One Martini backbone bead per residue (centre of mass of N, CA, C, O) as a GRO file, in nm:
protein
  310
    1MET     BB    1   0.096   0.023   0.015
    2GLY     BB    2   0.090   0.353   0.012
    3ALA     BB    3   0.179   0.627   0.190
    4SER     BB    4  -0.134   0.738   0.172
    5GLY     BB    5  -0.325   0.450   0.194
    6ARG     BB    6  -0.340   0.382  -0.111
    7VAL     BB    7  -0.415   0.181  -0.341
    8THR     BB    8  -0.206   0.046  -0.591
    9LEU     BB    9  -0.069  -0.087  -0.873
   10ASN     BB   10   0.147  -0.242  -0.722
   11ASP     BB   11  -0.036  -0.401  -0.541
   12VAL     BB   12  -0.195  -0.546  -0.753
   13ALA     BB   13   0.059  -0.686  -0.888
   14ALA     BB   14   0.152  -0.843  -0.647
   15ALA     BB   15  -0.116  -1.010  -0.596
   16SER     BB   16  -0.134  -1.125  -0.918
   17GLY     BB   17   0.166  -1.163  -1.057
   18VAL     BB   18   0.226  -0.895  -1.215
   19SER     BB   19   0.265  -0.626  -1.378
   20ARG     BB   20   0.197  -0.299  -1.389
   21ALA     BB   21   0.130  -0.278  -1.678
   22THR     BB   22  -0.081  -0.498  -1.679
   23VAL     BB   23  -0.277  -0.362  -1.486
   24SER     BB   24  -0.315  -0.108  -1.661
   25PHE     BB   25  -0.438  -0.258  -1.909
   26VAL     BB   26  -0.675  -0.392  -1.769
   27LEU     BB   27  -0.819  -0.149  -1.626
   28ASN     BB   28  -0.813   0.020  -1.914
   29ASP     BB   29  -0.888  -0.167  -2.151
   30ASP     BB   30  -0.668  -0.234  -2.364
   31PRO     BB   31  -0.691  -0.311  -2.700
   32LYS     BB   32  -0.363  -0.344  -2.785
   33GLN     BB   33  -0.374  -0.578  -2.565
   34THR     BB   34  -0.269  -0.920  -2.507
   35ILE     BB   35  -0.468  -1.077  -2.271
   36SER     BB   36  -0.560  -1.317  -2.078
   37ALA     BB   37  -0.844  -1.397  -1.923
   38SER     BB   38  -0.707  -1.505  -1.655
   39THR     BB   39  -0.534  -1.249  -1.607
   40ARG     BB   40  -0.771  -1.052  -1.588
   41ASP     BB   41  -0.922  -1.190  -1.357
   42ARG     BB   42  -0.685  -1.168  -1.151
   43VAL     BB   43  -0.668  -0.847  -1.145
   44LYS     BB   44  -0.955  -0.775  -1.083
   45GLN     BB   45  -0.976  -0.947  -0.816
   46ALA     BB   46  -0.743  -0.791  -0.675
   47ALA     BB   47  -0.868  -0.505  -0.686
   48LYS     BB   48  -1.123  -0.576  -0.531
   49GLU     BB   49  -0.995  -0.687  -0.260
   50LEU     BB   50  -0.825  -0.404  -0.218
   51GLY     BB   51  -0.975  -0.142  -0.319
   52TYR     BB   52  -0.925  -0.028  -0.599
   53ALA     BB   53  -0.875   0.315  -0.700
   54PRO     BB   54  -0.868   0.538  -0.934
   55HIS     BB   55  -0.725   0.811  -1.013
   56GLY     BB   56  -0.885   1.057  -1.149
   57VAL     BB   57  -0.678   1.254  -1.278
   58ALA     BB   58  -0.477   1.052  -1.382
   59ARG     BB   59  -0.687   0.902  -1.564
   60ALA     BB   60  -0.747   1.144  -1.736
   61LEU     BB   61  -0.466   1.206  -1.852
   62ARG     BB   62  -0.448   0.918  -1.992
   63GLU     BB   63  -0.717   0.928  -2.161
   64GLY     BB   64  -0.847   1.220  -2.268
   65ASN     BB   65  -1.172   1.241  -2.256
   66SER     BB   66  -1.259   1.340  -1.972
   67ARG     BB   67  -1.254   1.410  -1.607
   68LEU     BB   68  -1.195   1.712  -1.688
   69VAL     BB   69  -1.280   2.047  -1.573
   70VAL     BB   70  -1.248   2.378  -1.704
   71LEU     BB   71  -1.232   2.697  -1.522
   72THR     BB   72  -1.250   3.031  -1.619
   73ILE     BB   73  -1.148   3.335  -1.441
   74ASP     BB   74  -1.155   3.653  -1.396
   75TRP     BB   75  -1.022   3.903  -1.249
   76GLY     BB   76  -1.266   4.014  -0.998
   77LEU     BB   77  -1.471   3.737  -1.012
   78ASP     BB   78  -1.481   3.678  -0.659
   79GLY     BB   79  -1.741   3.655  -0.541
   80ASN     BB   80  -2.023   3.511  -0.413
   81TYR     BB   81  -2.123   3.393  -0.675
   82ALA     BB   82  -1.856   3.245  -0.762
   83ARG     BB   83  -1.817   3.074  -0.502
   84THR     BB   84  -2.090   2.930  -0.520
   85TYR     BB   85  -2.084   2.820  -0.816
   86ILE     BB   86  -1.829   2.649  -0.772
   87ARG     BB   87  -1.948   2.460  -0.564
   88GLY     BB   88  -2.172   2.344  -0.739
   89LEU     BB   89  -1.998   2.244  -0.964
   90ASP     BB   90  -1.818   2.058  -0.802
   91ASP     BB   91  -2.021   1.876  -0.668
   92GLU     BB   92  -2.158   1.776  -0.940
   93LEU     BB   93  -1.905   1.651  -1.072
   94ALA     BB   94  -1.835   1.461  -0.835
   95ALA     BB   95  -2.105   1.296  -0.853
   96HIS     BB   96  -1.982   1.224  -1.171
   97HIS     BB   97  -1.659   1.180  -1.164
   98HIS     BB   98  -1.533   1.473  -1.161
   99VAL     BB   99  -1.291   1.732  -1.225
  100LEU     BB  100  -1.211   2.049  -1.098
  101LEU     BB  101  -1.059   2.327  -1.268
  102VAL     BB  102  -0.918   2.648  -1.177
  103ARG     BB  103  -0.866   2.947  -1.372
  104HIS     BB  104  -0.696   3.240  -1.335
  105GLY     BB  105  -0.764   3.471  -1.570
  106HIS     BB  106  -0.719   3.567  -1.873
  107GLN     BB  107  -0.847   3.427  -2.179
  108THR     BB  108  -0.701   3.286  -2.447
  109THR     BB  109  -0.664   3.101  -2.725
  110GLN     BB  110  -0.392   2.995  -2.649
  111ASP     BB  111  -0.462   2.902  -2.360
  112THR     BB  112  -0.675   2.692  -2.443
  113GLN     BB  113  -0.479   2.518  -2.610
  114GLN     BB  114  -0.273   2.436  -2.386
  115ILE     BB  115  -0.487   2.286  -2.221
  116LEU     BB  116  -0.577   2.089  -2.440
  117ASP     BB  117  -0.279   1.965  -2.487
  118ALA     BB  118  -0.220   1.881  -2.174
  119ILE     BB  119  -0.533   1.739  -2.075
  120ALA     BB  120  -0.783   1.686  -2.229
  121PRO     BB  121  -1.063   1.802  -2.152
  122ARG     BB  122  -1.394   1.777  -2.167
  123ALA     BB  123  -1.402   2.087  -2.056
  124ILE     BB  124  -1.407   2.445  -2.149
  125PHE     BB  125  -1.481   2.743  -1.950
  126ARG     BB  126  -1.625   3.042  -1.896
  127PHE     BB  127  -1.712   3.242  -1.651
  128GLY     BB  128  -2.052   3.359  -1.715
  129ASP     BB  129  -2.153   3.324  -2.007
  130PRO     BB  130  -2.454   3.263  -1.960
  131TYR     BB  131  -2.522   3.480  -1.731
  132PHE     BB  132  -2.447   3.749  -1.905
  133THR     BB  133  -2.671   3.707  -2.080
  134GLY     BB  134  -2.993   3.820  -2.275
  135HIS     BB  135  -3.112   3.576  -2.450
  136ASP     BB  136  -3.397   3.396  -2.429
  137LEU     BB  137  -3.370   3.172  -2.666
  138ASP     BB  138  -3.029   3.102  -2.630
  139ASP     BB  139  -3.001   3.120  -2.311
  140LEU     BB  140  -2.864   2.915  -2.069
  141GLY     BB  141  -2.903   3.139  -1.816
  142ARG     BB  142  -3.170   3.297  -1.837
  143GLY     BB  143  -3.133   3.612  -1.839
  144TRP     BB  144  -3.441   3.725  -1.833
  145ARG     BB  145  -3.505   3.524  -1.573
  146ASP     BB  146  -3.200   3.400  -1.433
  147GLY     BB  147  -3.003   3.642  -1.485
  148LEU     BB  148  -2.848   3.940  -1.517
  149ALA     BB  149  -3.074   4.089  -1.635
  150ALA     BB  150  -3.288   4.025  -1.425
  151HIS     BB  151  -3.124   4.112  -1.167
  152THR     BB  152  -3.084   4.405  -1.247
  153ALA     BB  153  -3.383   4.474  -1.257
  154LEU     BB  154  -3.446   4.417  -0.968
  155GLN     BB  155  -3.271   4.638  -0.853
  156ILE     BB  156  -3.407   4.884  -0.986
  157GLN     BB  157  -3.700   4.825  -0.907
  158HIS     BB  158  -3.655   4.871  -0.598
  159LEU     BB  159  -3.598   5.173  -0.625
  160VAL     BB  160  -3.862   5.257  -0.772
  161GLU     BB  161  -4.052   5.157  -0.538
  162HIS     BB  162  -3.890   5.381  -0.356
  163GLY     BB  163  -3.885   5.653  -0.554
  164HIS     BB  164  -3.657   5.608  -0.762
  165THR     BB  165  -3.531   5.777  -1.071
  166ARG     BB  166  -3.231   5.885  -0.981
  167ILE     BB  167  -2.971   5.689  -1.084
  168GLY     BB  168  -2.672   5.527  -0.993
  169LEU     BB  169  -2.381   5.358  -1.117
  170ALA     BB  170  -2.153   5.150  -0.960
  171LEU     BB  171  -1.818   5.077  -1.049
  172PRO     BB  172  -1.546   4.936  -1.107
  173ASP     BB  173  -1.155   4.947  -1.110
  174PHE     BB  174  -1.187   4.698  -1.325
  175GLU     BB  175  -1.161   4.489  -1.572
  176THR     BB  176  -1.473   4.371  -1.731
  177PRO     BB  177  -1.712   4.230  -1.926
  178LEU     BB  178  -1.952   4.287  -1.728
  179THR     BB  179  -1.988   4.597  -1.753
  180ALA     BB  180  -2.131   4.619  -2.029
  181SER     BB  181  -2.372   4.442  -1.947
  182ARG     BB  182  -2.469   4.617  -1.706
  183LEU     BB  183  -2.525   4.877  -1.866
  184ARG     BB  184  -2.730   4.744  -2.061
  185PHE     BB  185  -2.932   4.638  -1.851
  186THR     BB  186  -2.993   4.893  -1.698
  187GLY     BB  187  -3.102   5.053  -1.951
  188HIS     BB  188  -3.338   4.861  -2.004
  189ALA     BB  189  -3.479   4.874  -1.737
  190ALA     BB  190  -3.539   5.175  -1.739
  191VAL     BB  191  -3.728   5.176  -1.988
  192LYS     BB  192  -3.935   4.972  -1.869
  193LEU     BB  193  -3.976   5.185  -1.596
  194GLY     BB  194  -3.952   5.498  -1.698
  195ILE     BB  195  -3.648   5.596  -1.665
  196PRO     BB  196  -3.366   5.720  -1.657
  197ALA     BB  197  -3.065   5.650  -1.750
  198PRO     BB  198  -2.804   5.554  -1.566
  199ALA     BB  199  -2.546   5.685  -1.440
  200SER     BB  200  -2.183   5.661  -1.407
  201PHE     BB  201  -1.918   5.528  -1.177
  202VAL     BB  202  -1.611   5.503  -1.013
  203ALA     BB  203  -1.531   5.287  -0.739
  204HIS     BB  204  -1.270   5.317  -0.551
  205ARG     BB  205  -1.059   5.174  -0.334
  206ASN     BB  206  -0.980   5.441  -0.251
  207ARG     BB  207  -1.130   5.639  -0.032
  208SER     BB  208  -1.086   5.934  -0.142
  209ALA     BB  209  -1.131   5.868  -0.438
  210CYS     BB  210  -1.426   5.782  -0.407
  211ALA     BB  211  -1.532   6.048  -0.272
  212HIS     BB  212  -1.462   6.213  -0.523
  213ALA     BB  213  -1.640   6.059  -0.727
  214VAL     BB  214  -1.907   6.098  -0.580
  215GLU     BB  215  -1.904   6.418  -0.568
  216GLN     BB  216  -1.891   6.453  -0.884
  217PHE     BB  217  -2.141   6.300  -0.956
  218LEU     BB  218  -2.350   6.463  -0.800
  219ALA     BB  219  -2.293   6.725  -0.951
  220ASP     BB  220  -2.343   6.614  -1.241
  221THR     BB  221  -2.628   6.461  -1.103
  222PRO     BB  222  -2.881   6.614  -1.012
  223GLY     BB  223  -3.110   6.421  -0.808
  224THR     BB  224  -2.977   6.200  -0.687
  225THR     BB  225  -3.102   5.913  -0.464
  226ALA     BB  226  -2.939   5.667  -0.592
  227ILE     BB  227  -2.749   5.354  -0.568
  228ALA     BB  228  -2.605   5.107  -0.782
  229GLY     BB  229  -2.428   4.821  -0.735
  230PHE     BB  230  -2.237   4.600  -0.880
  231ASN     BB  231  -2.166   4.520  -0.590
  232ASP     BB  232  -2.111   4.513  -0.248
  233ASP     BB  233  -1.836   4.641  -0.252
  234ILE     BB  234  -1.927   4.896  -0.417
  235ALA     BB  235  -2.149   4.981  -0.235
  236LEU     BB  236  -1.967   5.028   0.022
  237ARG     BB  237  -1.790   5.237  -0.091
  238SER     BB  238  -2.019   5.443  -0.155
  239MET     BB  239  -2.126   5.472   0.134
  240THR     BB  240  -1.870   5.571   0.272
  241ALA     BB  241  -1.850   5.826   0.090
  242LEU     BB  242  -2.104   5.955   0.170
  243GLN     BB  243  -2.028   5.969   0.481
  244ASP     BB  244  -1.773   6.150   0.422
  245LEU     BB  245  -1.966   6.379   0.282
  246GLY     BB  246  -2.222   6.406   0.499
  247LEU     BB  247  -2.423   6.172   0.415
  248SER     BB  248  -2.729   6.006   0.430
  249VAL     BB  249  -2.808   5.653   0.480
  250PRO     BB  250  -3.102   5.700   0.297
  251HIS     BB  251  -3.191   5.985   0.299
  252ASP     BB  252  -3.005   6.111   0.070
  253VAL     BB  253  -2.891   5.824  -0.013
  254ALA     BB  254  -2.936   5.537  -0.166
  255VAL     BB  255  -2.837   5.179  -0.125
  256ILE     BB  256  -2.752   4.897  -0.349
  257GLY     BB  257  -2.669   4.582  -0.399
  258TYR     BB  258  -2.483   4.276  -0.518
  259ASP     BB  259  -2.461   3.925  -0.385
  260ASP     BB  260  -2.466   3.880  -0.077
  261THR     BB  261  -2.256   3.955   0.135
  262GLU     BB  262  -2.155   3.931   0.469
  263TYR     BB  263  -2.089   4.246   0.504
  264GLY     BB  264  -2.377   4.391   0.467
  265GLU     BB  265  -2.476   4.323   0.779
  266LEU     BB  266  -2.233   4.463   0.948
  267VAL     BB  267  -2.317   4.732   0.883
  268ARG     BB  268  -2.391   5.101   0.896
  269PRO     BB  269  -2.594   5.058   0.734
  270SER     BB  270  -2.749   4.803   0.611
  271LEU     BB  271  -2.739   4.609   0.312
  272THR     BB  272  -2.906   4.614   0.044
  273THR     BB  273  -2.983   4.322  -0.172
  274VAL     BB  274  -2.887   4.064  -0.400
  275HIS     BB  275  -3.005   3.737  -0.430
  276ILE     BB  276  -2.840   3.424  -0.553
  277ASP     BB  277  -2.860   3.094  -0.691
  278ALA     BB  278  -2.546   2.988  -0.762
  279GLU     BB  279  -2.536   2.694  -0.703
  280ALA     BB  280  -2.749   2.599  -0.911
  281HIS     BB  281  -2.592   2.703  -1.151
  282GLY     BB  282  -2.355   2.522  -1.120
  283ARG     BB  283  -2.510   2.257  -1.148
  284LEU     BB  284  -2.628   2.317  -1.431
  285SER     BB  285  -2.349   2.342  -1.579
  286ALA     BB  286  -2.270   2.039  -1.520
  287ARG     BB  287  -2.507   1.912  -1.677
  288LEU     BB  288  -2.441   2.036  -1.947
  289ILE     BB  289  -2.163   1.927  -1.989
  290LEU     BB  290  -2.278   1.610  -1.933
  291ARG     BB  291  -2.557   1.575  -2.060
  292LEU     BB  292  -2.775   1.619  -1.840
  293ASP     BB  293  -3.037   1.628  -1.662
  294ASP     BB  294  -3.218   1.912  -1.488
  295ALA     BB  295  -3.375   1.776  -1.295
  296GLY     BB  296  -3.437   1.940  -0.975
  297LEU     BB  297  -3.260   2.237  -1.066
  298THR     BB  298  -3.421   2.477  -0.971
  299PRO     BB  299  -3.382   2.796  -0.902
  300VAL     BB  300  -3.411   3.024  -0.690
  301PRO     BB  301  -3.523   3.306  -0.692
  302ALA     BB  302  -3.448   3.601  -0.687
  303GLN     BB  303  -3.376   3.848  -0.412
  304ILE     BB  304  -3.449   4.086  -0.187
  305ILE     BB  305  -3.244   4.213   0.065
  306VAL     BB  306  -3.385   4.376   0.336
  307ARG     BB  307  -3.264   4.673   0.479
  308GLU     BB  308  -3.131   5.011   0.548
  309SER     BB  309  -3.021   5.145   0.250
  310VAL     BB  310  -3.349   5.197   0.141
   0.00000   0.00000   0.00000
């Protein structure tokens, strides 16, 4: 038995009286090798008695068919949705004997080809591609029903229902393909709700720079009474900036987040936000990749977590 306590090919080889290579050929059912039926039976019986289980990743690397799924995620998209989505994706893949590898950073065509050449995964896909879109007819993420488009509209609708028609959209200070989608969907929601398209500003990480940006934005867009955050982190930056400027939340300016991180409940005023069933989205992606039925995996509809900031 190996040092890790797991039964290895060497253990099976010793128990069946054949070479390690023969064990590998038998257990991988290699059609190119001529091995007698009695030897095959002896190897399989030894493997069964010892409780041998192939190492999933190693087997995938050898087979190349494979049991590996690669998810690439751009820097900056590591909020609550991403973490919970990956957990659901990983759990569902594991339940079907697949292994998830996550690669952070912007993905180029060359990067993708290198991954395909190195490990021949069953699938390689970019985080959020289905979720970020908004075409109801061919959108696997159900964008206008249960994707970014629908959830952006829910965020803006909540502000409108509380009497806010002049809304600002607070964006991150890092580049992400999600920004363009968010601007487009926010504008679309505004048209449907009959309010002016929200103007946007960048909420910087630096506290004083963020306060300056908010101050300039309010000066340029008089009458703004609410800010919709790109995510909870951006909303919290905006709320702190408003307080640094001597403004009261929500009395002077309301703030709503997106993605329901744990920090929103810890601040004062606590942050109203949008909660999304990201784990179910991850499980659905796994079923899609594996071409399995998605029965029983209907996500809970997104909802507003009402707190004190609106």
